[in-house]
N, C-alpha and C positions, 0 to 999 in steps of 0.2 A: 278253216271252219269245218265243222262236222257235216257229213252227208245228210244228217237228220235235221239240220237247221235250214229253214227256208229263207231265202233272200227276199224280203218284202219290199214292195214299191207302192207309192201312192195309188198307182193305176190298178194294182192287183189286190189291194187290201180288202176290198169288199168281198171278193171271191175267196181269197186265201184265208181270211180271218173271220169276217162277220157271217159268211155263209157256211163255215166249216161245221161238220157234224160233231167233231171232237172239240174239247176245250183247246184254246190256242194261247200259249205264252209268248208275248211279243217283247223282245229286248230292243228298246229304243236307245241308240247310242251313236257314237262317231269315232272314226279312226284316230283322231287326235286326242281322245279322252282317255287318260291313264286308268281311271276306275272302270271304264267300259272294257278296256283290254284286259284288266285284271279279272273280271267276271266271265269273260268269253269262254275260257276252258270249262268253267263250272256249268255254264248254260249249255255248252256242247255235250258235256257228259250227261246232264240231265235229259237232254233231247234224246240221246241214245238210250238211256235207262227207261224213259217213258214212251219210247216209240210204240205206236199202235194205240196208246191211251190218250196222249196229249201231243198236239203239234207244237213245234217251237219255231218261231220266226225271228229274224233280226231285221231291224229297219235303220238304215243310215240316215241320220237327221240332216246331214249335209246335202244329200241328193233327193230328199223327200221332205217337203215342208207342210203339205196339206194335212195329212193324217196327224202328225205330231201337234200341229196347231189346233186341230179339231178336238184333240184329247187334252189340250192344255199342258203339254210336256214342257216343263221349264228347267228341270235339272236332269242330268244324265249321269249314269245310266238310270233308266226307268223301266221296270218290268211291269207289264199289265197282263193279267189273265182274262181272256175273253171267253165267254161261254154263251151259246145261243145268240150270238150277235151283240152281246152286251158286256160292258166292262164289269167284272166281278171283284177283282182285287188289284191293288197297285203297290209296288215297292219302289222307293226312290233311293238311289245310292247303291254302293257296292255291297249288296247283301251276301250273307254267308250261304254256303250250299245248303245247310240245314234249314235256314229260313225260307229259301226258295222252294226247297223240297216240301216243307210243311204246307206252303201255299198251293203247290201242285197237288199234293195228296188230298187236300180237302175236295178238290174238283175232279181229280182223276178217279178216285174211288166211287164218287157219285156217278160219274159217266159210265164206269164199268158195271155198276149195279143195275 
C-alpha cells in the first residue's frame, strides 16, 4: 500500500477522519475481496496525486466492525468522502479512476479555495 494511504481503525476513526481539517476519502474493503484489491492501486495513486489536499484512508472490514456498521456499509468496496466530519458522497463497487477522481475534485477544489 502507498505511504499516502492511512490504515484506519475503529479506535482512530474519529481523530483521523471526522476531525480532519482536510476532506478524507475512506476505502472500506477486505483482503479477500477481489474488487477491493482491483481498486487498491487506483486509490493509492489518487492518494499520492492529492497529497496535501485530500487524505485517503483504508479500513479493513474484517478487523473493524463498529464504523462500517455505523455508516451502513453493506457492499464492498465502498468509498465514502468525509468533509467537516460528515459523509458527503459515497461510491459502492469497483469505480473507475475517473469516477473517483471526479468525486475527489468536487471537494478538493472547494477545500483548496
